[in-house]
Backbone of each chain as ProteinMPNN parsed JSONL, in Angstrom:
{"seq_chain_A": "DAKTTQPPSMDCAEGRAANLPCNHSTISGNEYVYWYRQIHSQGPQYIIHGLKNNETNEMASLIITEDRKSSTLILPHATLRDTAVYYCIVRGSGSARQLTFGSGTQLTVLP", "coords_chain_A": {"N_chain_A": [[101.404, 99.573, 127.638], [104.342, 102.224, 127.086], [104.554, 105.462, 127.681], [105.775, 107.683, 125.016], [107.863, 110.429, 123.781], [108.376, 112.709, 120.765], [109.834, 115.503, 119.018], [107.951, 117.408, 117.356], [108.71, 118.446, 115.224], [111.488, 118.658, 112.646], [113.857, 119.596, 110.721], [116.242, 118.55, 107.944], [119.523, 118.627, 106.268], [119.43, 117.408, 102.412], [121.487, 114.554, 102.023], [122.591, 114.554, 104.189], [123.246, 113.198, 107.656], [120.137, 112.243, 109.341], [119.135, 112.71, 112.542], [116.862, 111.181, 114.588], [114.983, 112.425, 117.721], [113.99, 110.208, 120.506], [111.897, 110.019, 123.358], [111.227, 107.426, 125.827], [111.13, 106.935, 129.088], [109.6, 105.879, 130.899], [109.634, 103.003, 129.878], [109.232, 99.482, 130.028], [111.141, 96.172, 130.875], [110.343, 94.315, 128.723], [109.747, 95.489, 126.392], [109.487, 96.247, 123.36], [111.147, 98.743, 120.933], [109.519, 100.413, 118.067], [110.157, 101.625, 115.103], [108.099, 103.512, 112.745], [107.153, 105.208, 109.815], [105.522, 107.862, 108.013], [104.746, 108.723, 104.989], [103.202, 111.532, 103.227], [99.964, 111.079, 103.414], [100.173, 108.295, 102.899], [100.112, 104.639, 103.183], [101.107, 103.68, 106.376], [105.013, 103.036, 106.992], [106.736, 100.193, 108.227], [109.998, 100.55, 109.658], [112.106, 99.716, 111.541], [113.148, 98.121, 114.369], [113.646, 97.1, 117.844], [114.796, 95.731, 120.517], [117.359, 96.234, 123.088], [119.555, 95.782, 121.793], [121.696, 97.917, 119.575], [120.766, 98.471, 115.921], [120.164, 97.932, 113.155], [119.261, 98.327, 109.402], [118.554, 97.836, 105.473], [117.328, 100.793, 105.311], [117.863, 102.551, 107.787], [119.499, 103.479, 111.026], [119.423, 102.107, 114.427], [119.437, 103.683, 117.53], [119.481, 102.491, 121.003], [119.577, 103.499, 124.03], [121.935, 102.627, 126.573], [120.562, 102.421, 128.937], [117.736, 102.016, 128.362], [116.058, 104.268, 128.028], [115.594, 106.363, 126.398], [115.986, 106.761, 122.617], [117.048, 106.912, 119.524], [116.743, 107.54, 115.971], [118.495, 106.784, 113.229], [118.764, 108.697, 109.88], [121.3, 107.455, 107.332], [121.765, 109.18, 104.829], [120.144, 110.961, 103.903], [117.499, 112.21, 102.046], [115.294, 113.344, 99.361], [112.567, 112.406, 99.707], [112.794, 110.891, 102.178], [111.386, 112.77, 103.328], [108.917, 113.049, 105.476], [106.31, 112.114, 108.419], [107.44, 110.544, 111.068], [107.362, 107.652, 113.258], [107.673, 106.972, 116.786], [107.607, 103.988, 118.867], [106.301, 102.395, 121.42], [105.9, 99.054, 122.246], [104.581, 96.258, 124.115], [105.543, 93.152, 124.635], [102.814, 90.177, 124.264], [99.223, 89.84, 124.622], [98.241, 91.87, 123.479], [98.409, 92.929, 120.087], [98.35, 95.228, 119.02], [99.308, 98.226, 117.827], [99.932, 102.048, 119.08], [99.894, 104.465, 117.845], [101.444, 107.868, 118.356], [102.099, 111.544, 117.846], [104.243, 111.76, 116.612], [107.02, 112.587, 114.427], [107.449, 114.912, 112.241], [109.843, 115.263, 110.15], [111.417, 117.194, 107.58], [113.087, 117.102, 105.027], [115.831, 119.599, 103.093], [116.361, 120.498, 100.325]], "CA_chain_A": [[102.786, 100.303, 127.131], [105.144, 103.16, 127.461], [104.417, 106.435, 126.342], [107.043, 107.942, 124.092], [108.051, 111.799, 123.709], [109.492, 112.878, 120.479], [109.561, 116.773, 118.925], [106.819, 117.722, 116.918], [108.904, 118.784, 113.558], [113.063, 118.786, 112.414], [114.275, 119.608, 109.314], [117.712, 117.83, 107.61], [119.4, 119.192, 104.096], [119.625, 116.344, 101.493], [122.564, 114.069, 102.341], [123.044, 114.399, 105.526], [122.201, 111.937, 108.311], [118.722, 112.713, 109.986], [118.631, 111.775, 113.827], [115.287, 111.676, 115.405], [115.137, 111.334, 118.723], [112.53, 109.372, 121.069], [112.247, 109.48, 124.825], [110.246, 106.283, 126.392], [111.344, 107.065, 130.203], [108.619, 104.147, 131.561], [109.722, 101.436, 129.138], [109.452, 98.312, 130.746], [112.389, 94.943, 130.075], [110.055, 93.128, 127.581], [108.881, 96.67, 125.523], [109.921, 97.295, 121.95], [110.741, 100.167, 120.233], [109.11, 100.284, 117.057], [109.875, 103.209, 114.022], [107.324, 103.734, 111.645], [106.922, 106.416, 108.94], [104.474, 107.414, 107.069], [104.897, 109.882, 103.872], [102.214, 111.845, 102.939], [98.668, 110.573, 102.846], [100.306, 106.634, 102.397], [100.106, 103.797, 103.998], [102.664, 103.674, 107.261], [105.873, 101.931, 106.654], [107.794, 99.871, 108.99], [111.285, 100.942, 109.452], [113.285, 99.234, 112.267], [112.749, 97.883, 115.873], [115.045, 96.639, 118.639], [114.695, 95.787, 122.147], [118.221, 96.376, 124.026], [121.05, 96.33, 121.083], [121.223, 98.909, 118.864], [120.15, 97.596, 115.239], [120.882, 98.104, 111.458], [118.811, 97.708, 108.629], [118.377, 98.932, 104.542], [116.836, 101.778, 105.488], [118.317, 103.135, 109.284], [119.982, 102.453, 111.972], [118.203, 102.549, 115.404], [120.18, 103.64, 118.558], [118.702, 102.748, 121.784], [120.706, 103.932, 125.247], [122.206, 101.533, 127.97], [119.27, 102.415, 130.376], [116.951, 102.198, 127.394], [115.171, 105.468, 128.502], [115.5, 106.791, 124.824], [116.444, 106.217, 121.788], [117.606, 107.83, 118.114], [116.67, 106.582, 114.681], [119.214, 107.444, 112.28], [118.582, 107.723, 108.381], [122.046, 107.829, 107.617], [121.786, 109.839, 104.049], [118.765, 111.458, 103.961], [117.13, 112.067, 100.722], [113.654, 114.06, 99.967], [111.886, 111.096, 99.328], [112.601, 110.874, 103.416], [110.31, 113.894, 104.304], [107.533, 112.114, 106.283], [106.188, 111.974, 109.619], [108.081, 109.543, 111.946], [106.532, 107.115, 114.894], [108.378, 105.904, 117.447], [106.34, 103.888, 119.509], [106.876, 101.28, 122.391], [105.2, 97.73, 122.376], [104.865, 95.171, 124.667], [105.003, 91.265, 123.756], [101.515, 89.502, 124.507], [98.284, 89.684, 123.653], [97.708, 93.35, 122.92], [99.67, 93.078, 119.101], [98.122, 96.63, 117.742], [100.596, 99.318, 117.852], [99.316, 102.989, 119.174], [100.768, 105.58, 116.98], [101.003, 109.525, 118.755], [101.969, 112.706, 117.135], [105.496, 111.829, 115.538], [108.025, 114.187, 114.183], [107.347, 115.582, 110.872], [110.673, 115.488, 109.523], [111.722, 117.637, 106.192], [114.274, 117.173, 103.811], [115.656, 120.42, 102.444], [117.657, 120.201, 99.502]], "C_chain_A": [[102.941, 102.002, 126.589], [104.697, 104.165, 126.855], [105.695, 107.141, 125.509], [106.828, 110.095, 123.632], [108.651, 112.16, 122.667], [109.3, 114.523, 119.954], [109.045, 116.719, 117.731], [107.416, 118.211, 114.994], [110.844, 118.921, 113.832], [113.351, 118.709, 111.019], [116.057, 119.224, 109.433], [118.104, 118.232, 106.401], [119.733, 117.734, 104.428], [121.039, 115.82, 102.244], [123.148, 114.073, 103.571], [122.192, 113.491, 106.513], [121.146, 112.612, 108.955], [119.236, 111.603, 111.446], [117.501, 112.233, 114.487], [115.237, 110.724, 116.226], [113.445, 110.702, 119.258], [112.894, 109.219, 122.505], [111.113, 108.488, 125.144], [111.0, 105.995, 127.908], [110.918, 105.921, 130.957], [108.766, 102.963, 130.636], [109.997, 100.643, 130.009], [110.689, 96.809, 130.276], [111.609, 94.618, 128.883], [109.364, 94.26, 126.559], [110.276, 96.508, 124.66], [110.162, 98.85, 121.917], [110.944, 99.897, 118.562], [109.195, 101.662, 116.174], [108.921, 102.701, 112.75], [107.853, 104.946, 110.756], [105.862, 106.552, 107.846], [103.954, 108.954, 106.109], [103.673, 110.275, 103.415], [101.36, 111.315, 102.399], [99.025, 108.984, 102.436], [100.032, 106.169, 103.469], [101.404, 104.253, 104.622], [103.44, 102.741, 106.628], [106.315, 101.743, 107.532], [108.973, 100.08, 108.646], [111.9, 99.774, 110.619], [112.566, 99.333, 113.995], [113.771, 97.087, 116.613], [114.121, 96.751, 120.47], [115.738, 96.274, 123.129], [119.239, 97.305, 123.033], [120.49, 97.313, 120.192], [121.327, 97.902, 116.966], [120.011, 98.753, 113.874], [120.197, 97.459, 110.125], [119.095, 98.54, 106.89], [118.461, 100.491, 104.697], [117.341, 102.855, 106.798], [118.687, 102.15, 110.269], [119.234, 103.036, 113.631], [119.426, 102.701, 116.759], [119.819, 103.461, 119.914], [119.981, 102.952, 123.473], [120.548, 102.758, 126.026], [120.766, 101.009, 129.019], [117.677, 102.349, 129.346], [115.49, 103.244, 127.302], [114.666, 106.417, 126.972], [116.224, 106.253, 124.01], [116.602, 107.059, 120.529], [117.331, 106.745, 117.034], [117.091, 107.267, 113.833], [119.577, 107.279, 110.481], [120.369, 108.525, 107.824], [122.847, 109.085, 106.219], [120.725, 110.349, 103.508], [118.439, 112.243, 102.315], [115.617, 112.632, 100.531], [112.395, 113.215, 99.74], [111.534, 110.541, 101.151], [111.695, 111.864, 104.327], [108.988, 112.638, 104.66], [107.747, 112.221, 107.875], [106.816, 110.5, 110.277], [107.865, 108.86, 113.21], [107.159, 106.35, 115.318], [107.46, 105.446, 118.315], [106.729, 102.448, 120.192], [105.716, 100.194, 122.382], [105.976, 97.106, 123.135], [104.918, 93.859, 124.042], [103.309, 90.805, 124.744], [100.492, 89.596, 123.605], [97.566, 90.695, 123.017], [98.504, 93.247, 121.706], [99.142, 94.6, 118.796], [99.135, 97.43, 118.47], [99.628, 100.307, 118.079], [100.346, 104.18, 118.978], [100.102, 107.057, 118.088], [101.214, 110.016, 117.383], [103.542, 112.7, 116.181], [106.031, 113.146, 115.161], [107.646, 114.11, 112.588], [109.038, 116.052, 110.711], [110.718, 116.105, 107.827], [113.156, 117.354, 105.781], [115.054, 118.011, 103.334], [116.771, 119.998, 101.589], [118.432, 121.55, 99.482]], "O_chain_A": [[102.145, 102.733, 126.001], [104.396, 104.095, 125.664], [106.754, 106.596, 125.821], [105.821, 110.72, 123.303], [109.849, 112.17, 122.95], [108.388, 115.005, 120.625], [109.61, 115.99, 116.917], [106.754, 118.263, 113.957], [111.377, 119.199, 114.907], [113.052, 117.758, 110.297], [116.852, 119.418, 110.352], [117.308, 118.263, 105.461], [120.034, 117.085, 105.429], [121.644, 116.596, 102.983], [124.224, 113.534, 103.829], [121.022, 113.125, 106.399], [121.379, 113.81, 109.116], [119.542, 110.411, 111.488], [117.232, 113.375, 114.858], [115.297, 109.494, 116.209], [112.33, 110.713, 118.737], [113.845, 108.554, 122.918], [110.008, 108.776, 124.684], [111.49, 104.872, 128.025], [111.665, 105.136, 131.542], [107.986, 102.014, 130.707], [110.9, 100.872, 130.813], [110.894, 96.687, 129.069], [112.288, 94.639, 127.856], [108.396, 93.861, 125.912], [111.469, 96.575, 124.957], [109.659, 99.789, 122.534], [111.907, 99.44, 117.946], [108.485, 102.636, 116.426], [109.072, 101.718, 112.023], [108.892, 105.546, 111.031], [105.449, 105.706, 107.052], [103.169, 109.856, 106.399], [102.915, 109.344, 103.143], [101.441, 110.958, 101.224], [98.231, 108.409, 101.692], [99.761, 106.765, 104.511], [102.362, 104.83, 104.107], [103.007, 101.84, 105.911], [106.587, 102.748, 108.188], [109.283, 99.895, 107.469], [112.12, 98.718, 110.027], [111.853, 100.161, 114.563], [114.659, 96.473, 116.022], [113.344, 97.447, 121.123], [115.24, 96.79, 124.129], [119.621, 98.474, 123.081], [119.301, 97.571, 120.004], [121.904, 96.818, 116.886], [119.822, 99.966, 113.796], [120.466, 96.312, 109.768], [119.692, 99.616, 106.861], [119.371, 101.233, 104.327], [117.101, 104.048, 106.615], [118.504, 100.948, 110.46], [118.683, 104.116, 113.841], [120.249, 101.796, 116.893], [119.768, 104.605, 120.366], [121.072, 102.4, 123.619], [119.546, 102.062, 126.19], [120.272, 99.992, 129.508], [116.611, 102.698, 129.853], [114.39, 103.083, 126.774], [113.587, 106.946, 126.708], [117.048, 105.392, 124.316], [116.102, 108.171, 120.694], [117.56, 105.537, 117.088], [116.487, 108.27, 113.453], [120.216, 106.406, 109.894], [120.628, 109.727, 107.891], [123.921, 109.673, 106.35], [120.483, 109.971, 102.361], [119.336, 112.75, 101.642], [114.783, 112.427, 101.413], [111.271, 113.705, 99.623], [110.485, 109.991, 101.486], [111.393, 111.807, 105.519], [108.464, 111.698, 104.063], [108.808, 112.356, 108.485], [106.491, 109.427, 109.767], [108.171, 109.452, 114.245], [107.428, 105.26, 114.814], [106.531, 106.179, 118.655], [107.341, 101.557, 119.603], [104.567, 100.608, 122.529], [107.205, 97.069, 123.205], [104.337, 93.588, 122.992], [102.993, 91.298, 125.827], [100.534, 89.517, 122.377], [96.603, 90.583, 122.258], [99.666, 93.489, 122.032], [99.969, 95.146, 118.065], [99.634, 97.19, 119.569], [98.508, 100.076, 117.622], [101.243, 104.636, 119.687], [98.95, 107.276, 118.462], [100.891, 109.538, 116.295], [103.829, 113.492, 115.282], [105.693, 114.3, 115.424], [107.64, 113.052, 111.958], [109.402, 117.142, 111.151], [110.104, 115.507, 106.943], [114.169, 117.488, 106.467], [115.635, 117.257, 102.554], [117.784, 119.375, 101.907], [119.513, 121.633, 98.898]]}, "seq_chain_B": "NAGVMQNPRHLVRRRGQEARLRCSPMKGHSHVYWYRQLPEEGLKFMVYLQKENIIDESGMPKERFSAEFPKEGPSILRIQQVVRGDSAAYFCASSPPRGETGELFFGEGSRLTVL", "coords_chain_B": {"N_chain_B": [[105.134, 88.868, 96.337], [102.026, 89.828, 97.418], [101.429, 92.646, 98.91], [99.257, 94.099, 101.599], [96.018, 95.164, 100.194], [93.637, 97.006, 99.929], [90.016, 97.987, 99.122], [87.421, 100.241, 98.574], [89.792, 102.968, 96.969], [89.379, 105.335, 96.735], [86.078, 106.576, 98.362], [82.799, 107.722, 97.634], [80.293, 109.323, 99.789], [76.884, 110.039, 100.762], [75.099, 111.262, 103.578], [73.741, 109.583, 105.485], [74.141, 106.936, 104.116], [75.513, 104.016, 103.208], [78.606, 102.988, 103.744], [81.263, 100.363, 102.874], [84.408, 99.085, 103.282], [87.074, 98.107, 102.581], [89.385, 95.099, 103.212], [92.468, 92.826, 102.119], [94.434, 90.925, 103.85], [98.298, 90.236, 103.509], [99.436, 87.699, 101.984], [99.153, 84.815, 103.884], [98.871, 85.733, 106.018], [96.956, 86.383, 109.333], [95.899, 88.199, 110.614], [94.576, 91.089, 111.194], [93.843, 94.754, 111.152], [92.043, 97.419, 111.686], [92.963, 100.667, 111.134], [91.893, 104.622, 111.506], [92.771, 108.161, 110.366], [92.033, 111.196, 110.2], [91.349, 113.631, 109.074], [94.43, 116.201, 108.502], [95.074, 114.947, 111.162], [96.74, 112.413, 113.546], [97.289, 109.047, 113.239], [94.564, 106.67, 114.618], [93.682, 103.757, 116.418], [91.113, 101.404, 115.374], [90.277, 98.78, 115.539], [91.107, 95.132, 116.165], [91.144, 92.25, 114.241], [91.292, 88.289, 114.215], [91.024, 85.751, 112.345], [87.623, 84.997, 111.581], [87.063, 86.09, 114.022], [86.68, 88.865, 116.937], [88.785, 90.418, 118.192], [90.318, 92.5, 119.683], [88.253, 95.201, 119.62], [88.399, 98.076, 121.04], [88.598, 100.449, 119.931], [86.987, 100.835, 118.439], [84.154, 103.336, 117.076], [81.008, 103.312, 119.327], [78.484, 102.953, 118.115], [76.935, 102.619, 114.648], [79.115, 101.655, 113.125], [81.256, 98.529, 112.439], [82.947, 95.616, 111.936], [84.407, 92.961, 110.391], [86.249, 89.709, 109.578], [86.118, 87.247, 107.707], [86.029, 83.849, 107.318], [86.286, 82.897, 104.383], [87.099, 85.522, 102.215], [87.932, 89.084, 102.444], [88.714, 91.057, 105.086], [86.045, 93.582, 106.231], [85.458, 96.699, 106.756], [82.248, 98.221, 108.195], [80.524, 101.11, 107.933], [77.805, 102.82, 109.14], [75.245, 104.743, 108.028], [76.666, 107.008, 107.655], [78.225, 110.004, 108.681], [79.333, 113.736, 107.974], [81.204, 113.3, 109.693], [82.919, 111.103, 109.464], [84.301, 111.528, 107.368], [87.43, 110.866, 106.176], [90.577, 108.649, 106.58], [91.168, 105.589, 106.197], [92.814, 102.981, 107.356], [93.997, 99.877, 106.993], [96.2, 97.027, 108.317], [98.093, 94.423, 108.491], [99.265, 91.281, 109.835], [101.092, 88.05, 110.506], [100.415, 84.984, 112.125], [102.404, 84.171, 113.939], [104.935, 85.369, 116.23], [106.249, 87.6, 117.847], [107.023, 90.386, 117.068], [106.192, 92.758, 116.348], [105.712, 93.84, 113.696], [103.404, 95.935, 111.505], [102.126, 95.358, 108.452], [101.517, 97.454, 106.284], [98.198, 98.994, 104.366], [97.506, 100.376, 101.196], [95.387, 102.383, 101.987], [91.753, 103.601, 102.649], [90.242, 106.401, 101.165], [87.615, 108.011, 102.455], [84.545, 110.333, 101.428], [82.209, 111.831, 102.702], [79.573, 113.298, 101.803]], "CA_chain_B": [[103.947, 88.398, 97.223], [101.678, 91.161, 97.123], [100.69, 93.962, 100.081], [97.693, 94.372, 101.863], [95.262, 95.285, 99.502], [92.52, 97.399, 100.339], [89.223, 98.997, 98.584], [88.121, 100.933, 97.4], [91.263, 103.192, 97.186], [88.487, 106.268, 97.471], [84.863, 106.289, 98.458], [82.469, 108.886, 98.517], [78.994, 108.716, 99.892], [76.321, 111.3, 100.666], [74.377, 111.295, 104.63], [73.013, 108.596, 105.851], [74.506, 106.235, 103.543], [76.569, 103.168, 103.726], [79.708, 102.684, 103.285], [81.496, 99.276, 103.077], [85.92, 99.46, 102.486], [87.438, 95.714, 102.2], [90.646, 94.634, 103.172], [92.498, 91.677, 101.756], [95.763, 91.097, 103.776], [99.242, 89.744, 102.676], [99.337, 86.259, 101.968], [99.882, 83.494, 105.147], [98.915, 86.852, 107.779], [95.564, 85.802, 109.654], [95.445, 89.496, 111.479], [94.033, 92.01, 110.455], [93.669, 96.004, 111.945], [92.029, 98.98, 111.337], [93.31, 102.489, 111.65], [91.445, 105.898, 111.379], [92.837, 108.903, 110.156], [91.097, 112.144, 110.439], [92.358, 115.108, 108.328], [95.358, 116.633, 110.153], [95.288, 113.981, 112.545], [96.854, 111.049, 113.624], [96.333, 107.465, 113.502], [93.811, 106.005, 115.772], [93.602, 102.125, 116.484], [89.898, 100.891, 116.193], [89.891, 97.077, 116.057], [91.925, 94.107, 116.063], [90.529, 90.73, 114.336], [91.674, 87.324, 113.756], [89.728, 85.363, 110.917], [86.437, 84.427, 112.19], [87.001, 87.112, 116.033], [87.097, 89.948, 117.511], [90.004, 90.572, 119.149], [90.125, 94.06, 120.18], [87.487, 96.836, 119.299], [88.367, 98.975, 122.106], [88.975, 102.19, 119.581], [85.498, 101.25, 117.53], [83.109, 104.077, 117.773], [79.681, 102.651, 119.95], [77.415, 102.989, 117.184], [77.329, 102.682, 113.266], [80.675, 100.806, 112.588], [81.473, 97.027, 112.543], [83.916, 94.935, 111.24], [84.338, 91.598, 110.262], [87.063, 89.106, 108.665], [85.232, 86.415, 107.861], [87.093, 82.634, 107.198], [86.845, 83.635, 103.085], [87.295, 86.695, 101.907], [88.921, 90.231, 103.255], [88.36, 91.723, 106.284], [85.426, 94.378, 105.849], [84.755, 97.659, 107.593], [81.121, 98.995, 107.566], [79.998, 102.37, 108.56], [75.958, 102.729, 108.606], [74.568, 105.897, 107.893], [77.402, 107.833, 107.816], [77.819, 111.02, 108.568], [80.326, 113.89, 107.504], [82.888, 113.695, 110.614], [83.056, 110.076, 109.227], [85.215, 111.326, 106.299], [88.944, 110.341, 106.833], [91.703, 107.93, 105.711], [90.866, 104.145, 106.978], [93.899, 102.466, 107.23], [93.989, 98.549, 106.945], [97.667, 96.59, 108.336], [98.038, 92.629, 108.931], [100.388, 90.638, 110.33], [101.552, 87.335, 110.45], [99.731, 84.749, 113.304], [103.402, 83.884, 114.736], [106.031, 85.919, 116.419], [106.059, 89.056, 118.232], [108.217, 91.844, 116.294], [105.218, 93.618, 116.044], [105.71, 94.493, 112.674], [102.458, 95.666, 110.76], [102.205, 95.751, 106.933], [100.218, 98.472, 105.833], [97.974, 98.792, 103.161], [97.817, 102.485, 101.137], [94.182, 103.2, 102.626], [90.541, 104.105, 101.678], [89.59, 107.733, 101.715], [86.059, 108.395, 102.714], [84.128, 111.559, 101.925], [80.692, 111.801, 103.429], [79.332, 114.718, 101.513]], "C_chain_B": [[103.449, 89.903, 97.653], [101.019, 91.542, 98.407], [99.429, 93.477, 100.483], [97.036, 95.408, 100.978], [94.299, 95.885, 99.898], [91.645, 98.409, 99.106], [88.142, 99.047, 98.562], [89.137, 102.396, 97.329], [89.998, 105.037, 97.801], [86.802, 106.018, 97.199], [83.963, 107.5, 98.709], [80.737, 108.395, 98.214], [78.153, 109.999, 100.618], [75.664, 110.931, 101.931], [73.647, 110.714, 104.778], [72.887, 106.99, 104.849], [75.358, 104.867, 103.754], [78.039, 103.1, 103.415], [80.733, 101.02, 104.09], [83.541, 99.343, 102.5], [86.269, 98.212, 103.261], [88.779, 95.987, 102.146], [91.729, 93.489, 103.207], [94.535, 91.696, 102.322], [96.984, 90.055, 103.605], [99.18, 88.395, 102.907], [99.824, 85.109, 103.086], [99.545, 85.223, 106.551], [97.006, 86.289, 107.998], [95.313, 87.119, 110.512], [95.384, 90.251, 110.704], [94.146, 93.741, 111.631], [93.635, 96.9, 111.013], [92.2, 100.255, 111.982], [92.441, 103.61, 110.807], [92.57, 106.855, 111.109], [92.087, 110.502, 109.804], [92.048, 113.342, 109.68], [92.915, 115.963, 109.076], [95.517, 116.747, 111.392], [95.881, 112.697, 112.543], [96.461, 109.978, 113.382], [95.757, 106.81, 114.663], [93.788, 104.421, 115.512], [91.705, 101.747, 116.599], [89.674, 99.446, 116.702], [90.975, 96.34, 115.411], [91.144, 92.982, 115.757], [91.695, 89.566, 114.276], [90.434, 86.637, 112.417], [88.662, 84.647, 112.013], [86.346, 85.23, 113.723], [87.288, 87.939, 116.03], [88.051, 90.309, 118.455], [89.754, 91.57, 120.441], [88.995, 94.948, 119.609], [87.554, 97.851, 120.335], [88.418, 100.434, 121.486], [87.514, 102.35, 118.278], [84.159, 102.467, 118.104], [82.069, 102.757, 118.346], [78.957, 101.981, 118.777], [77.825, 102.789, 115.841], [78.626, 101.634, 112.485], [80.461, 99.256, 113.291], [82.335, 96.724, 111.705], [84.13, 93.696, 111.444], [85.844, 90.91, 109.441], [86.625, 87.902, 108.916], [86.704, 84.972, 107.504], [87.691, 82.734, 105.83], [86.775, 84.664, 102.945], [88.625, 87.762, 103.155], [88.134, 90.039, 103.923], [87.332, 93.032, 105.48], [85.271, 95.027, 107.337], [83.81, 98.343, 107.317], [80.817, 100.028, 108.481], [78.197, 102.388, 107.861], [75.709, 104.158, 108.649], [75.273, 106.786, 108.434], [77.499, 109.261, 107.482], [79.088, 112.063, 108.423], [81.818, 114.115, 108.117], [82.933, 112.142, 110.107], [84.454, 110.375, 108.214], [86.593, 111.454, 106.973], [89.151, 108.638, 106.02], [91.569, 106.693, 106.158], [91.959, 103.147, 106.446], [93.957, 100.669, 107.418], [95.912, 98.202, 107.536], [97.382, 95.006, 108.63], [99.414, 92.261, 109.232], [99.849, 89.286, 110.362], [100.889, 86.47, 111.848], [100.712, 84.723, 114.407], [103.97, 85.076, 115.203], [105.249, 87.623, 116.87], [106.718, 90.251, 118.52], [107.269, 92.433, 116.252], [104.728, 94.453, 114.671], [103.985, 94.757, 111.595], [102.899, 96.079, 109.435], [100.796, 96.759, 106.275], [99.828, 98.813, 104.594], [97.707, 100.392, 102.816], [96.071, 102.961, 101.928], [93.074, 103.775, 101.736], [90.361, 105.141, 102.177], [88.412, 107.279, 101.252], [85.857, 109.702, 102.752], [82.875, 111.929, 101.822], [80.452, 113.672, 102.702], [77.959, 115.196, 102.288]], "O_chain_B": [[104.132, 90.84, 98.068], [100.152, 90.835, 98.921], [98.7, 92.672, 99.904], [97.507, 96.545, 101.018], [93.688, 95.049, 100.563], [92.178, 99.255, 98.389], [87.538, 97.974, 98.526], [88.724, 102.963, 98.341], [89.954, 105.58, 98.905], [86.314, 105.473, 96.208], [84.142, 108.237, 99.679], [80.144, 107.744, 97.354], [78.834, 110.941, 101.024], [75.349, 109.767, 101.683], [72.566, 111.037, 104.284], [71.949, 106.193, 104.839], [75.947, 104.885, 104.835], [78.212, 103.313, 102.215], [80.846, 100.699, 105.273], [83.81, 99.654, 101.34], [85.814, 97.611, 104.234], [89.343, 96.78, 101.392], [91.98, 93.101, 104.348], [95.505, 92.142, 101.709], [96.601, 88.886, 103.557], [98.873, 87.958, 104.016], [100.946, 84.614, 102.979], [100.054, 85.452, 107.648], [96.165, 85.965, 107.159], [94.31, 87.009, 111.218], [95.967, 90.267, 109.62], [94.528, 93.659, 112.798], [94.373, 97.234, 110.086], [91.733, 100.733, 113.016], [92.313, 103.503, 109.588], [93.597, 106.442, 111.649], [91.543, 110.501, 108.7], [93.213, 113.696, 109.856], [92.392, 116.502, 110.052], [95.803, 117.581, 112.252], [95.609, 111.89, 111.653], [95.25, 109.791, 113.274], [96.455, 106.436, 115.606], [93.883, 103.976, 114.368], [91.095, 101.808, 117.666], [89.161, 99.021, 117.737], [91.622, 96.702, 114.428], [90.435, 92.528, 116.655], [92.884, 89.884, 114.288], [89.406, 87.063, 111.889], [88.924, 83.95, 112.994], [85.476, 84.854, 114.508], [88.189, 88.271, 115.259], [87.739, 90.445, 119.638], [89.27, 91.475, 121.569], [89.569, 95.529, 118.688], [86.54, 98.541, 120.433], [88.322, 101.444, 122.183], [87.144, 103.297, 117.584], [83.49, 102.447, 119.138], [82.192, 101.582, 117.999], [78.869, 100.774, 118.55], [79.043, 102.755, 115.664], [78.699, 101.101, 111.378], [79.79, 98.92, 114.267], [82.568, 97.444, 110.735], [84.075, 93.234, 112.583], [86.478, 91.681, 108.721], [86.647, 87.4, 110.04], [87.921, 85.151, 107.477], [88.906, 82.717, 105.632], [86.117, 85.109, 103.886], [89.487, 87.505, 103.995], [87.144, 89.312, 103.845], [87.662, 93.457, 104.373], [85.09, 94.524, 108.446], [83.94, 99.148, 106.395], [80.845, 99.852, 109.699], [77.659, 102.134, 106.784], [76.175, 104.695, 109.654], [74.919, 107.401, 109.44], [77.081, 109.771, 106.442], [80.133, 111.482, 108.715], [82.871, 114.605, 107.709], [83.133, 111.75, 111.257], [85.454, 109.658, 108.243], [86.827, 112.006, 108.048], [88.446, 107.883, 105.35], [92.348, 106.779, 107.107], [91.958, 102.63, 105.329], [93.931, 100.481, 108.634], [96.793, 99.0, 107.216], [96.274, 94.63, 109.015], [100.449, 92.851, 108.92], [98.642, 89.057, 110.294], [100.783, 87.223, 112.816], [100.396, 85.053, 115.55], [103.539, 86.056, 114.594], [104.333, 88.348, 116.482], [106.942, 90.899, 119.543], [107.813, 93.406, 115.73], [103.842, 95.295, 114.526], [103.503, 93.777, 111.028], [103.785, 96.906, 109.216], [99.607, 96.626, 105.987], [100.654, 98.976, 103.696], [97.674, 101.338, 103.602], [95.941, 104.109, 102.353], [93.188, 104.248, 100.605], [90.27, 105.247, 103.4], [88.09, 106.582, 100.29], [86.446, 110.432, 103.549], [82.467, 112.378, 100.75], [80.956, 114.753, 103.007], [77.564, 116.358, 102.185]]}, "name": "protein", "num_of_chains": 2, "seq": "DAKTTQPPSMDCAEGRAANLPCNHSTISGNEYVYWYRQIHSQGPQYIIHGLKNNETNEMASLIITEDRKSSTLILPHATLRDTAVYYCIVRGSGSARQLTFGSGTQLTVLPNAGVMQNPRHLVRRRGQEARLRCSPMKGHSHVYWYRQLPEEGLKFMVYLQKENIIDESGMPKERFSAEFPKEGPSILRIQQVVRGDSAAYFCASSPPRGETGELFFGEGSRLTVL"}
């Protein structure tokens, strides 16, 4: 699975959009980009995933660049409850189904 | 549809005792994953199981740790002769048998404290 690089921490004002970047320059054609988050001491929570196209769900939007070497998770209207560690994970299809978590980005939403 | 259930949520053991952590996957899920999170550290994969089979145990410590997922009942992560360094949060996740979307559903974790 391709390695990902994320900033260790970011701040965002409450009510504003939070844009969390992720670099995955060695991603291959069959690898998906996943985003999870872990609110303090809780179990990780799936947010969104994508392959090539941009994706949107009720939680967030995922923007993947055309060359697929980077992506951005967008929380459109961040709230204090969105304060968490956000993990960007790249994983291919196949027999290895577990996800490998890196160190992620600590997002702090400020009042 | 109940989520992934882990118990106990908190477990205290003295050095040398055994710890057993249980995980009931979501209904219809036949794949279980165990992760460990040491204090102030990230999530580390331990083991991936299907019913009655260990698929990948590359993250399991070589000694004292074992996992099973029997045909009936929850998955069990067993730690024998616990040491202080085993103090951590242990998270279980499950996924359905089909599909390659990679979405894992996590439980709230079991927090082991070794005195």
